C-alpha positions in Angstrom: -44.6 -41.0 -17.2 -45.1 -43.1 -20.3 -41.7 -43.1 -22.1 -42.1 -43.4 -25.8 -38.5 -42.8 -26.9 -35.3 -41.2 -25.5 -36.6 -37.7 -26.3 -40.4 -38.1 -25.9 -42.3 -39.0 -22.8 -46.0 -38.6 -22.1 -47.1 -37.4 -18.7 -49.8 -39.5 -17.1 -51.7 -36.2 -16.2 -52.7 -36.0 -19.9 -54.4 -39.4 -19.8 -57.8 -39.6 -18.2 -59.1 -42.9 -16.6 -62.8 -43.6 -16.0 -63.9 -46.6 -14.1 -66.9 -48.4 -15.7 -68.7 -51.7 -15.2 -67.4 -54.6 -17.2 -69.6 -56.2 -19.8 -70.5 -59.9 -19.8 -71.5 -62.4 -17.2 -70.2 -61.9 -13.7 -70.6 -63.3 -10.3 -71.8 -61.7 -7.1 -70.2 -58.4 -7.8 -71.5 -57.9 -11.3 -73.7 -54.9 -10.4 -71.5 -53.5 -7.7 -67.9 -53.3 -8.8 -66.6 -51.1 -11.6 -63.4 -53.0 -12.5 -63.2 -52.1 -16.2 -61.3 -48.9 -17.2 -61.8 -46.5 -20.1 -58.7 -44.6 -21.1 -59.2 -41.2 -22.8 -56.3 -39.4 -24.4 -56.8 -36.1 -26.3 -54.2 -36.1 -29.1 -54.7 -32.4 -30.1 -54.2 -31.0 -26.6 -51.3 -33.3 -25.7 -47.7 -32.3 -25.3 -46.5 -34.7 -27.9 -44.4 -33.4 -30.8 -46.2 -32.4 -34.0 -44.9 -35.4 -35.9 -46.6 -37.8 -33.3 -49.8 -35.8 -33.4 -50.0 -35.8 -37.2 -49.4 -39.5 -37.5 -51.9 -40.3 -34.7 -54.6 -38.1 -36.2 -54.1 -39.7 -39.6 -54.9 -43.1 -38.3 -57.9 -44.9 -39.6 -58.8 -46.6 -36.3 -62.1 -47.0 -34.6 -60.6 -46.0 -31.2 -59.9 -42.5 -32.5 -62.9 -40.1 -32.4 -63.6 -37.2 -34.8 -62.5 -34.8 -32.1 -59.0 -36.4 -31.9 -59.6 -38.3 -28.7 -58.3 -41.9 -28.4 -60.7 -44.1 -26.3 -59.4 -47.5 -25.1 -61.5 -49.8 -23.0 -59.9 -52.5 -20.9 -61.9 -55.1 -19.0 -59.9 -58.3 -19.3 -58.7 -58.4 -15.7 -60.6 -58.5 -12.4 -58.9 -55.5 -10.8 -59.0 -51.9 -11.9 -55.2 -51.5 -11.5 -54.4 -54.3 -13.9 -56.9 -52.9 -16.4 -55.3 -49.5 -16.2 -51.9 -51.0 -16.9 -53.4 -53.0 -19.9 -55.0 -49.8 -21.3 -51.7 -47.9 -21.0 -49.8 -50.7 -22.7 -52.4 -50.6 -25.6 -52.0 -46.8 -25.9 -48.2 -47.2 -26.0 -48.4 -49.8 -28.8 -50.9 -47.6 -30.7 -48.6 -44.6 -30.5 -45.5 -46.6 -31.4 -47.2 -48.3 -34.3 -48.5 -45.0 -35.7 -45.1 -43.3 -35.6 -43.1 -46.2 -37.0 -41.6 -45.1 -40.4 -42.0 -47.7 -43.0 -39.1 -48.3 -45.3 -39.8 -47.2 -48.9 -40.4 -50.2 -51.3 -38.1 -50.4 -54.2 -39.6 -51.8 -57.4 -38.0 -55.0 -58.6 -38.0 -56.7 -62.0 -38.0 -60.5 -62.6 -34.7 -61.8 -64.0 -34.5 -62.8 -67.7 -33.9 -66.4 -66.7 -36.9 -66.6 -64.5 -39.1 -65.1 -67.3 -37.8 -67.8 -69.8 -38.4 -70.5 -67.2 -41.9 -69.4 -66.6 -42.7 -69.3 -70.3 -41.2 -72.8 -70.9 -43.3 -74.1 -68.0 -46.4 -72.6 -69.6 -45.8 -74.1 -73.0 -45.1 -77.6 -71.4 -48.3 -77.3 -69.5 -50.2 -76.4 -72.6 -48.8 -79.4 -74.5 -49.8 -81.7 -71.7 -53.3 -80.4 -71.8 -53.4 -80.7 -75.6 -52.6 -84.4 -75.3 -55.8 -84.9 -73.2 -57.9 -84.1 -76.2 -60.2 -86.5 -78.1 -58.6 -89.4 -79.8 -59.6 -90.0 -83.5 -59.5 -93.6 -84.8 
């Protein structure tokens, strides 16, 4: 079980793991051992609440396919089990990040004093530049 919140948990039976060969240079086992893991999670067919599904499907992320499947590849560790854990953690952070509700931004206005200060500074800067002009004899 992947616990997302107090009320929402994701059963691991909905997550599919496929063992693949890791990319990059390797040692003696480079062509023999499939230590990398590809995690596949179908958002549309999952048991997540509709709010979670909508937010995940609205993501603009390269890991989300057009069919609504999240594909995460993990190959940073040498063992398959560690790569599985890393992929699950990435899925967890992806779901948590997608469902985080941002606080609405309130428009602010600069204070009268700060506006006056800014204009004074601009005029002083302009006067300083004016003094750099050509000197007539």
